[in-house]
PyMOL commands that place a pseudoatom at each C-alpha (Angstrom):
pseudoatom trace, name=CA, resn=UNK, resi=1, chain=A, elem=C, hetatm=0, pos=[13.739, 6.111, 27.157]
pseudoatom trace, name=CA, resn=UNK, resi=2, chain=A, elem=C, hetatm=0, pos=[11.938, 3.450, 25.082]
pseudoatom trace, name=CA, resn=UNK, resi=3, chain=A, elem=C, hetatm=0, pos=[12.714, -0.164, 25.896]
pseudoatom trace, name=CA, resn=UNK, resi=4, chain=A, elem=C, hetatm=0, pos=[13.986, -1.043, 22.396]
pseudoatom trace, name=CA, resn=UNK, resi=5, chain=A, elem=C, hetatm=0, pos=[16.259, 2.016, 22.226]
pseudoatom trace, name=CA, resn=UNK, resi=6, chain=A, elem=C, hetatm=0, pos=[17.792, 1.001, 25.545]
pseudoatom trace, name=CA, resn=UNK, resi=7, chain=A, elem=C, hetatm=0, pos=[18.228, -2.565, 24.248]
pseudoatom trace, name=CA, resn=UNK, resi=8, chain=A, elem=C, hetatm=0, pos=[19.865, -1.231, 21.071]
pseudoatom trace, name=CA, resn=UNK, resi=9, chain=A, elem=C, hetatm=0, pos=[22.319, 0.979, 22.947]
pseudoatom trace, name=CA, resn=UNK, resi=10, chain=A, elem=C, hetatm=0, pos=[23.285, -1.637, 25.544]
pseudoatom trace, name=CA, resn=UNK, resi=11, chain=A, elem=C, hetatm=0, pos=[23.461, -4.923, 23.627]
pseudoatom trace, name=CA, resn=UNK, resi=12, chain=A, elem=C, hetatm=0, pos=[22.483, -4.826, 19.940]
pseudoatom trace, name=CA, resn=UNK, resi=13, chain=A, elem=C, hetatm=0, pos=[25.112, -2.237, 18.987]
pseudoatom trace, name=CA, resn=UNK, resi=14, chain=A, elem=C, hetatm=0, pos=[27.961, -4.281, 20.482]
pseudoatom trace, name=CA, resn=UNK, resi=15, chain=A, elem=C, hetatm=0, pos=[26.693, -7.532, 18.963]
pseudoatom trace, name=CA, resn=UNK, resi=16, chain=A, elem=C, hetatm=0, pos=[26.386, -5.989, 15.490]
pseudoatom trace, name=CA, resn=UNK, resi=17, chain=A, elem=C, hetatm=0, pos=[29.860, -4.450, 15.686]
pseudoatom trace, name=CA, resn=UNK, resi=18, chain=A, elem=C, hetatm=0, pos=[31.354, -7.859, 16.537]
pseudoatom trace, name=CA, resn=UNK, resi=19, chain=A, elem=C, hetatm=0, pos=[29.335, -9.840, 13.968]
pseudoatom trace, name=CA, resn=UNK, resi=20, chain=A, elem=C, hetatm=0, pos=[29.785, -7.402, 11.081]
pseudoatom trace, name=CA, resn=UNK, resi=21, chain=A, elem=C, hetatm=0, pos=[33.407, -6.574, 11.933]
pseudoatom trace, name=CA, resn=UNK, resi=22, chain=A, elem=C, hetatm=0, pos=[33.059, -2.790, 11.907]
pseudoatom trace, name=CA, resn=UNK, resi=23, chain=A, elem=C, hetatm=0, pos=[35.927, -0.800, 13.424]
pseudoatom trace, name=CA, resn=UNK, resi=24, chain=A, elem=C, hetatm=0, pos=[34.090, 2.518, 13.541]
pseudoatom trace, name=CA, resn=UNK, resi=25, chain=A, elem=C, hetatm=0, pos=[30.975, 2.875, 15.737]
pseudoatom trace, name=CA, resn=UNK, resi=26, chain=A, elem=C, hetatm=0, pos=[29.315, 5.084, 13.106]
pseudoatom trace, name=CA, resn=UNK, resi=27, chain=A, elem=C, hetatm=0, pos=[29.266, 2.168, 10.616]
pseudoatom trace, name=CA, resn=UNK, resi=28, chain=A, elem=C, hetatm=0, pos=[26.896, 0.129, 12.801]
pseudoatom trace, name=CA, resn=UNK, resi=29, chain=A, elem=C, hetatm=0, pos=[23.407, 0.032, 11.217]
pseudoatom trace, name=CA, resn=UNK, resi=30, chain=A, elem=C, hetatm=0, pos=[20.574, 1.716, 13.103]
pseudoatom trace, name=CA, resn=UNK, resi=31, chain=A, elem=C, hetatm=0, pos=[16.913, 2.494, 12.581]
pseudoatom trace, name=CA, resn=UNK, resi=32, chain=A, elem=C, hetatm=0, pos=[16.344, 5.882, 10.978]
pseudoatom trace, name=CA, resn=UNK, resi=33, chain=A, elem=C, hetatm=0, pos=[12.569, 6.046, 10.523]
pseudoatom trace, name=CA, resn=UNK, resi=34, chain=A, elem=C, hetatm=0, pos=[9.385, 4.044, 10.112]
pseudoatom trace, name=CA, resn=UNK, resi=35, chain=A, elem=C, hetatm=0, pos=[6.821, 5.176, 7.535]
pseudoatom trace, name=CA, resn=UNK, resi=36, chain=A, elem=C, hetatm=0, pos=[3.219, 3.963, 7.811]
pseudoatom trace, name=CA, resn=UNK, resi=37, chain=A, elem=C, hetatm=0, pos=[1.062, 4.522, 4.725]
pseudoatom trace, name=CA, resn=UNK, resi=38, chain=A, elem=C, hetatm=0, pos=[-2.643, 3.913, 4.127]
pseudoatom trace, name=CA, resn=UNK, resi=39, chain=A, elem=C, hetatm=0, pos=[-3.701, 4.100, 0.482]
pseudoatom trace, name=CA, resn=UNK, resi=40, chain=A, elem=C, hetatm=0, pos=[-7.424, 4.734, 0.155]
pseudoatom trace, name=CA, resn=UNK, resi=41, chain=A, elem=C, hetatm=0, pos=[-8.646, 4.449, -3.410]
pseudoatom trace, name=CA, resn=UNK, resi=42, chain=A, elem=C, hetatm=0, pos=[-12.289, 4.428, -2.308]
pseudoatom trace, name=CA, resn=UNK, resi=43, chain=A, elem=C, hetatm=0, pos=[-11.782, 7.820, -0.616]
pseudoatom trace, name=CA, resn=UNK, resi=44, chain=A, elem=C, hetatm=0, pos=[-12.354, 9.453, -4.026]
pseudoatom trace, name=CA, resn=UNK, resi=45, chain=A, elem=C, hetatm=0, pos=[-16.101, 8.886, -3.631]
pseudoatom trace, name=CA, resn=UNK, resi=46, chain=A, elem=C, hetatm=0, pos=[-16.441, 9.153, 0.166]
pseudoatom trace, name=CA, resn=UNK, resi=47, chain=A, elem=C, hetatm=0, pos=[-14.494, 11.743, 2.157]
pseudoatom trace, name=CA, resn=UNK, resi=48, chain=A, elem=C, hetatm=0, pos=[-15.645, 10.216, 5.467]
pseudoatom trace, name=CA, resn=UNK, resi=49, chain=A, elem=C, hetatm=0, pos=[-13.458, 7.125, 4.870]
pseudoatom trace, name=CA, resn=UNK, resi=50, chain=A, elem=C, hetatm=0, pos=[-10.395, 9.342, 4.620]
pseudoatom trace, name=CA, resn=UNK, resi=51, chain=A, elem=C, hetatm=0, pos=[-11.203, 11.171, 7.849]
pseudoatom trace, name=CA, resn=UNK, resi=52, chain=A, elem=C, hetatm=0, pos=[-11.718, 7.884, 9.750]
pseudoatom trace, name=CA, resn=UNK, resi=53, chain=A, elem=C, hetatm=0, pos=[-8.491, 6.422, 8.371]
pseudoatom trace, name=CA, resn=UNK, resi=54, chain=A, elem=C, hetatm=0, pos=[-6.579, 9.538, 9.389]
pseudoatom trace, name=CA, resn=UNK, resi=55, chain=A, elem=C, hetatm=0, pos=[-7.912, 9.318, 12.954]
pseudoatom trace, name=CA, resn=UNK, resi=56, chain=A, elem=C, hetatm=0, pos=[-7.109, 5.592, 13.191]
pseudoatom trace, name=CA, resn=UNK, resi=57, chain=A, elem=C, hetatm=0, pos=[-3.587, 6.083, 11.861]
pseudoatom trace, name=CA, resn=UNK, resi=58, chain=A, elem=C, hetatm=0, pos=[-3.042, 8.838, 14.413]
pseudoatom trace, name=CA, resn=UNK, resi=59, chain=A, elem=C, hetatm=0, pos=[-4.220, 6.492, 17.189]
pseudoatom trace, name=CA, resn=UNK, resi=60, chain=A, elem=C, hetatm=0, pos=[-1.942, 3.680, 16.009]
pseudoatom trace, name=CA, resn=UNK, resi=61, chain=A, elem=C, hetatm=0, pos=[1.166, 5.822, 15.611]
pseudoatom trace, name=CA, resn=UNK, resi=62, chain=A, elem=C, hetatm=0, pos=[0.676, 8.373, 18.375]
pseudoatom trace, name=CA, resn=UNK, resi=63, chain=A, elem=C, hetatm=0, pos=[1.328, 11.177, 15.898]
pseudoatom trace, name=CA, resn=UNK, resi=64, chain=A, elem=C, hetatm=0, pos=[-0.883, 13.246, 13.593]
pseudoatom trace, name=CA, resn=UNK, resi=65, chain=A, elem=C, hetatm=0, pos=[-1.121, 11.787, 10.096]
pseudoatom trace, name=CA, resn=UNK, resi=66, chain=A, elem=C, hetatm=0, pos=[-0.663, 13.730, 6.867]
pseudoatom trace, name=CA, resn=UNK, resi=67, chain=A, elem=C, hetatm=0, pos=[-2.914, 13.510, 3.787]
pseudoatom trace, name=CA, resn=UNK, resi=68, chain=A, elem=C, hetatm=0, pos=[-1.350, 12.220, 0.587]
pseudoatom trace, name=CA, resn=UNK, resi=69, chain=A, elem=C, hetatm=0, pos=[-2.670, 13.647, -2.654]
pseudoatom trace, name=CA, resn=UNK, resi=70, chain=A, elem=C, hetatm=0, pos=[-2.818, 12.349, -6.226]
pseudoatom trace, name=CA, resn=UNK, resi=71, chain=A, elem=C, hetatm=0, pos=[0.108, 13.436, -8.403]
pseudoatom trace, name=CA, resn=UNK, resi=72, chain=A, elem=C, hetatm=0, pos=[-1.686, 12.805, -11.694]
pseudoatom trace, name=CA, resn=UNK, resi=73, chain=A, elem=C, hetatm=0, pos=[-5.247, 12.812, -12.954]
pseudoatom trace, name=CA, resn=UNK, resi=74, chain=A, elem=C, hetatm=0, pos=[-6.568, 9.365, -13.956]
pseudoatom trace, name=CA, resn=UNK, resi=75, chain=A, elem=C, hetatm=0, pos=[-9.959, 9.465, -15.678]
pseudoatom trace, name=CA, resn=UNK, resi=76, chain=A, elem=C, hetatm=0, pos=[-10.778, 5.747, -15.298]
pseudoatom trace, name=CA, resn=UNK, resi=77, chain=A, elem=C, hetatm=0, pos=[-10.560, 6.046, -11.496]
pseudoatom trace, name=CA, resn=UNK, resi=78, chain=A, elem=C, hetatm=0, pos=[-12.368, 9.427, -11.462]
pseudoatom trace, name=CA, resn=UNK, resi=79, chain=A, elem=C, hetatm=0, pos=[-9.217, 10.864, -9.922]
pseudoatom trace, name=CA, resn=UNK, resi=80, chain=A, elem=C, hetatm=0, pos=[-8.022, 14.420, -10.363]
pseudoatom trace, name=CA, resn=UNK, resi=81, chain=A, elem=C, hetatm=0, pos=[-4.626, 15.850, -9.573]
pseudoatom trace, name=CA, resn=UNK, resi=82, chain=A, elem=C, hetatm=0, pos=[-4.448, 17.074, -5.977]
pseudoatom trace, name=CA, resn=UNK, resi=83, chain=A, elem=C, hetatm=0, pos=[-7.342, 14.966, -4.649]
pseudoatom trace, name=CA, resn=UNK, resi=84, chain=A, elem=C, hetatm=0, pos=[-6.673, 13.298, -1.260]
pseudoatom trace, name=CA, resn=UNK, resi=85, chain=A, elem=C, hetatm=0, pos=[-6.162, 9.535, -1.741]
pseudoatom trace, name=CA, resn=UNK, resi=86, chain=A, elem=C, hetatm=0, pos=[-4.472, 8.382, 1.463]
pseudoatom trace, name=CA, resn=UNK, resi=87, chain=A, elem=C, hetatm=0, pos=[-2.607, 9.275, 4.611]
pseudoatom trace, name=CA, resn=UNK, resi=88, chain=A, elem=C, hetatm=0, pos=[0.813, 8.582, 6.052]
pseudoatom trace, name=CA, resn=UNK, resi=89, chain=A, elem=C, hetatm=0, pos=[2.940, 9.055, 9.160]
pseudoatom trace, name=CA, resn=UNK, resi=90, chain=A, elem=C, hetatm=0, pos=[6.726, 9.200, 9.482]
pseudoatom trace, name=CA, resn=UNK, resi=91, chain=A, elem=C, hetatm=0, pos=[7.950, 8.118, 12.914]
pseudoatom trace, name=CA, resn=UNK, resi=92, chain=A, elem=C, hetatm=0, pos=[11.402, 8.969, 14.220]
pseudoatom trace, name=CA, resn=UNK, resi=93, chain=A, elem=C, hetatm=0, pos=[13.302, 8.694, 17.529]
pseudoatom trace, name=CA, resn=UNK, resi=94, chain=A, elem=C, hetatm=0, pos=[11.285, 7.616, 20.591]
pseudoatom trace, name=CA, resn=UNK, resi=95, chain=A, elem=C, hetatm=0, pos=[7.929, 7.212, 18.801]
pseudoatom trace, name=CA, resn=UNK, resi=96, chain=A, elem=C, hetatm=0, pos=[9.584, 4.969, 16.219]
pseudoatom trace, name=CA, resn=UNK, resi=97, chain=A, elem=C, hetatm=0, pos=[10.959, 2.611, 18.891]
pseudoatom trace, name=CA, resn=UNK, resi=98, chain=A, elem=C, hetatm=0, pos=[7.650, 2.604, 20.821]
pseudoatom trace, name=CA, resn=UNK, resi=99, chain=A, elem=C, hetatm=0, pos=[5.734, 1.735, 17.619]
pseudoatom trace, name=CA, resn=UNK, resi=100, chain=A, elem=C, hetatm=0, pos=[8.196, -1.035, 16.680]
pseudoatom trace, name=CA, resn=UNK, resi=101, chain=A, elem=C, hetatm=0, pos=[7.872, -2.504, 20.172]
pseudoatom trace, name=CA, resn=UNK, resi=102, chain=A, elem=C, hetatm=0, pos=[4.048, -2.569, 19.933]
pseudoatom trace, name=CA, resn=UNK, resi=103, chain=A, elem=C, hetatm=0, pos=[4.206, -3.912, 16.369]
pseudoatom trace, name=CA, resn=UNK, resi=104, chain=A, elem=C, hetatm=0, pos=[6.471, -6.859, 17.203]
pseudoatom trace, name=CA, resn=UNK, resi=105, chain=A, elem=C, hetatm=0, pos=[5.070, -7.795, 20.620]
pseudoatom trace, name=CA, resn=UNK, resi=106, chain=A, elem=C, hetatm=0, pos=[1.347, -6.985, 20.280]
pseudoatom trace, name=CA, resn=UNK, resi=107, chain=A, elem=C, hetatm=0, pos=[0.146, -6.424, 16.701]
pseudoatom trace, name=CA, resn=UNK, resi=108, chain=A, elem=C, hetatm=0, pos=[1.950, -9.115, 14.676]
pseudoatom trace, name=CA, resn=UNK, resi=109, chain=A, elem=C, hetatm=0, pos=[1.002, -11.966, 17.057]
pseudoatom trace, name=CA, resn=UNK, resi=110, chain=A, elem=C, hetatm=0, pos=[-2.658, -10.900, 16.650]
pseudoatom trace, name=CA, resn=UNK, resi=111, chain=A, elem=C, hetatm=0, pos=[-2.571, -11.358, 12.852]
pseudoatom trace, name=CA, resn=UNK, resi=112, chain=A, elem=C, hetatm=0, pos=[-4.655, -14.369, 11.840]
pseudoatom trace, name=CA, resn=UNK, resi=113, chain=A, elem=C, hetatm=0, pos=[-2.634, -17.319, 10.419]
pseudoatom trace, name=CA, resn=UNK, resi=114, chain=A, elem=C, hetatm=0, pos=[0.632, -15.448, 10.955]
pseudoatom trace, name=CA, resn=UNK, resi=115, chain=A, elem=C, hetatm=0, pos=[3.720, -17.451, 10.018]
pseudoatom trace, name=CA, resn=UNK, resi=116, chain=A, elem=C, hetatm=0, pos=[6.260, -14.643, 9.932]
pseudoatom trace, name=CA, resn=UNK, resi=117, chain=A, elem=C, hetatm=0, pos=[7.173, -11.796, 7.603]
pseudoatom trace, name=CA, resn=UNK, resi=118, chain=A, elem=C, hetatm=0, pos=[8.692, -12.433, 4.199]
pseudoatom trace, name=CA, resn=UNK, resi=119, chain=A, elem=C, hetatm=0, pos=[12.474, -12.251, 4.075]
pseudoatom trace, name=CA, resn=UNK, resi=120, chain=A, elem=C, hetatm=0, pos=[12.319, -11.106, 0.427]
pseudoatom trace, name=CA, resn=UNK, resi=121, chain=A, elem=C, hetatm=0, pos=[10.835, -7.640, 1.007]
pseudoatom trace, name=CA, resn=UNK, resi=122, chain=A, elem=C, hetatm=0, pos=[14.158, -5.779, 1.186]
pseudoatom trace, name=CA, resn=UNK, resi=123, chain=A, elem=C, hetatm=0, pos=[14.808, -3.097, -1.433]
pseudoatom trace, name=CA, resn=UNK, resi=124, chain=A, elem=C, hetatm=0, pos=[18.549, -3.654, -1.968]
pseudoatom trace, name=CA, resn=UNK, resi=125, chain=A, elem=C, hetatm=0, pos=[19.556, -0.534, -0.027]
pseudoatom trace, name=CA, resn=UNK, resi=126, chain=A, elem=C, hetatm=0, pos=[18.888, -1.732, 3.514]
pseudoatom trace, name=CA, resn=UNK, resi=127, chain=A, elem=C, hetatm=0, pos=[15.178, -0.895, 3.851]
pseudoatom trace, name=CA, resn=UNK, resi=128, chain=A, elem=C, hetatm=0, pos=[12.363, -3.324, 4.643]
pseudoatom trace, name=CA, resn=UNK, resi=129, chain=A, elem=C, hetatm=0, pos=[8.684, -3.014, 3.677]
pseudoatom trace, name=CA, resn=UNK, resi=130, chain=A, elem=C, hetatm=0, pos=[5.639, -5.129, 4.441]
pseudoatom trace, name=CA, resn=UNK, resi=131, chain=A, elem=C, hetatm=0, pos=[1.880, -4.772, 4.549]
pseudoatom trace, name=CA, resn=UNK, resi=132, chain=A, elem=C, hetatm=0, pos=[-0.880, -5.476, 7.031]
pseudoatom trace, name=CA, resn=UNK, resi=133, chain=A, elem=C, hetatm=0, pos=[-4.351, -6.300, 5.726]
pseudoatom trace, name=CA, resn=UNK, resi=134, chain=A, elem=C, hetatm=0, pos=[-6.290, -4.718, 8.582]
pseudoatom trace, name=CA, resn=UNK, resi=135, chain=A, elem=C, hetatm=0, pos=[-5.822, -2.072, 11.244]
pseudoatom trace, name=CA, resn=UNK, resi=136, chain=A, elem=C, hetatm=0, pos=[-7.659, -4.168, 13.854]
pseudoatom trace, name=CA, resn=UNK, resi=137, chain=A, elem=C, hetatm=0, pos=[-4.465, -5.957, 14.955]
pseudoatom trace, name=CA, resn=UNK, resi=138, chain=A, elem=C, hetatm=0, pos=[-3.490, -2.851, 16.923]
pseudoatom trace, name=CA, resn=UNK, resi=139, chain=A, elem=C, hetatm=0, pos=[-5.037, -2.687, 20.424]
pseudoatom trace, name=CA, resn=UNK, resi=140, chain=A, elem=C, hetatm=0, pos=[-5.688, 1.076, 20.106]
pseudoatom trace, name=CA, resn=UNK, resi=141, chain=A, elem=C, hetatm=0, pos=[-8.419, 0.426, 17.522]
pseudoatom trace, name=CA, resn=UNK, resi=142, chain=A, elem=C, hetatm=0, pos=[-11.802, -0.591, 18.920]
pseudoatom trace, name=CA, resn=UNK, resi=143, chain=A, elem=C, hetatm=0, pos=[-13.623, -3.185, 16.823]
pseudoatom trace, name=CA, resn=UNK, resi=144, chain=A, elem=C, hetatm=0, pos=[-17.006, -1.523, 17.488]
pseudoatom trace, name=CA, resn=UNK, resi=145, chain=A, elem=C, hetatm=0, pos=[-15.979, 1.845, 16.024]
pseudoatom trace, name=CA, resn=UNK, resi=146, chain=A, elem=C, hetatm=0, pos=[-14.729, 0.476, 12.687]
pseudoatom trace, name=CA, resn=UNK, resi=147, chain=A, elem=C, hetatm=0, pos=[-16.641, 1.302, 9.501]
pseudoatom trace, name=CA, resn=UNK, resi=148, chain=A, elem=C, hetatm=0, pos=[-14.111, 0.010, 6.946]
pseudoatom trace, name=CA, resn=UNK, resi=149, chain=A, elem=C, hetatm=0, pos=[-11.230, -2.432, 7.215]
pseudoatom trace, name=CA, resn=UNK, resi=150, chain=A, elem=C, hetatm=0, pos=[-8.182, -0.666, 5.847]
pseudoatom trace, name=CA, resn=UNK, resi=151, chain=A, elem=C, hetatm=0, pos=[-4.753, -2.120, 5.197]
pseudoatom trace, name=CA, resn=UNK, resi=152, chain=A, elem=C, hetatm=0, pos=[-1.456, -0.353, 5.587]
pseudoatom trace, name=CA, resn=UNK, resi=153, chain=A, elem=C, hetatm=0, pos=[2.106, -0.468, 4.309]
pseudoatom trace, name=CA, resn=UNK, resi=154, chain=A, elem=C, hetatm=0, pos=[4.944, -0.203, 6.819]
pseudoatom trace, name=CA, resn=UNK, resi=155, chain=A, elem=C, hetatm=0, pos=[8.470, 0.674, 5.705]
pseudoatom trace, name=CA, resn=UNK, resi=156, chain=A, elem=C, hetatm=0, pos=[11.415, 0.414, 8.086]
pseudoatom trace, name=CA, resn=UNK, resi=157, chain=A, elem=C, hetatm=0, pos=[14.317, 2.585, 6.926]
pseudoatom trace, name=CA, resn=UNK, resi=158, chain=A, elem=C, hetatm=0, pos=[17.763, 1.758, 8.323]
pseudoatom trace, name=CA, resn=UNK, resi=159, chain=A, elem=C, hetatm=0, pos=[21.220, 3.216, 7.862]
pseudoatom trace, name=CA, resn=UNK, resi=160, chain=A, elem=C, hetatm=0, pos=[22.636, -0.129, 6.649]
pseudoatom trace, name=CA, resn=UNK, resi=161, chain=A, elem=C, hetatm=0, pos=[24.020, -0.343, 3.122]
pseudoatom trace, name=CA, resn=UNK, resi=162, chain=A, elem=C, hetatm=0, pos=[23.121, -3.968, 2.419]
pseudoatom trace, name=CA, resn=UNK, resi=163, chain=A, elem=C, hetatm=0, pos=[20.049, -6.137, 2.898]
pseudoatom trace, name=CA, resn=UNK, resi=164, chain=A, elem=C, hetatm=0, pos=[21.952, -8.706, 4.953]
pseudoatom trace, name=CA, resn=UNK, resi=165, chain=A, elem=C, hetatm=0, pos=[23.040, -6.057, 7.485]
pseudoatom trace, name=CA, resn=UNK, resi=166, chain=A, elem=C, hetatm=0, pos=[19.469, -4.755, 7.658]
pseudoatom trace, name=CA, resn=UNK, resi=167, chain=A, elem=C, hetatm=0, pos=[18.050, -8.241, 8.179]
pseudoatom trace, name=CA, resn=UNK, resi=168, chain=A, elem=C, hetatm=0, pos=[20.540, -8.905, 10.969]
pseudoatom trace, name=CA, resn=UNK, resi=169, chain=A, elem=C, hetatm=0, pos=[19.564, -5.621, 12.673]
pseudoatom trace, name=CA, resn=UNK, resi=170, chain=A, elem=C, hetatm=0, pos=[15.843, -6.393, 12.405]
pseudoatom trace, name=CA, resn=UNK, resi=171, chain=A, elem=C, hetatm=0, pos=[16.366, -9.933, 13.739]
pseudoatom trace, name=CA, resn=UNK, resi=172, chain=A, elem=C, hetatm=0, pos=[18.052, -8.414, 16.794]
pseudoatom trace, name=CA, resn=UNK, resi=173, chain=A, elem=C, hetatm=0, pos=[14.856, -6.392, 17.335]
pseudoatom trace, name=CA, resn=UNK, resi=174, chain=A, elem=C, hetatm=0, pos=[12.918, -9.729, 17.300]
pseudoatom trace, name=CA, resn=UNK, resi=175, chain=A, elem=C, hetatm=0, pos=[11.093, -9.118, 14.029]
pseudoatom trace, name=CA, resn=UNK, resi=176, chain=A, elem=C, hetatm=0, pos=[9.741, -12.561, 13.043]
pseudoatom trace, name=CA, resn=UNK, resi=177, chain=A, elem=C, hetatm=0, pos=[10.892, -13.663, 9.582]
pseudoatom trace, name=CA, resn=UNK, resi=178, chain=A, elem=C, hetatm=0, pos=[9.673, -16.825, 7.821]
pseudoatom trace, name=CA, resn=UNK, resi=179, chain=A, elem=C, hetatm=0, pos=[12.147, -19.677, 7.487]
for i in range(1, 179): cmd.bond("trace and resi %d" % i, "trace and resi %d" % (i + 1))
show_as sticks, trace
zoom trace
């Protein structure tokens, strides 16, 4: 059992129920999934970039990544409908908690000039999104094998209905927010 899942079941759940005043256990917010997305606009010209990004995302997440394809054709970007333009991974259950643990304790402290994540990146429905500028903050990626520095978007989807409940849940998981 992942360390964060054990922490959630033993302490975080009880704390949230007390603080939020929920009578029913099913009302307590929980993590549902984490989606990691790499958008690769330059992959239109070079297919090798896409293949490398897919391998790196699979290393970071511990799960095979899926190609994302263009929905529309855009002539100015030389983009046709159905062309591969990125990759993504959806993590659930144990892999989600393992990734969150590595993200909070290993990757985010390695970000240069890191002062915390923005507290304004909630979507109004209890989900939180943020971006990383480079994949090198993860220890699974070797600096010597990198051809391109690629950023990624990470979305944490929770079962909470409000942003304040979501923020409280994420703070319990030690996600560092700016003051």
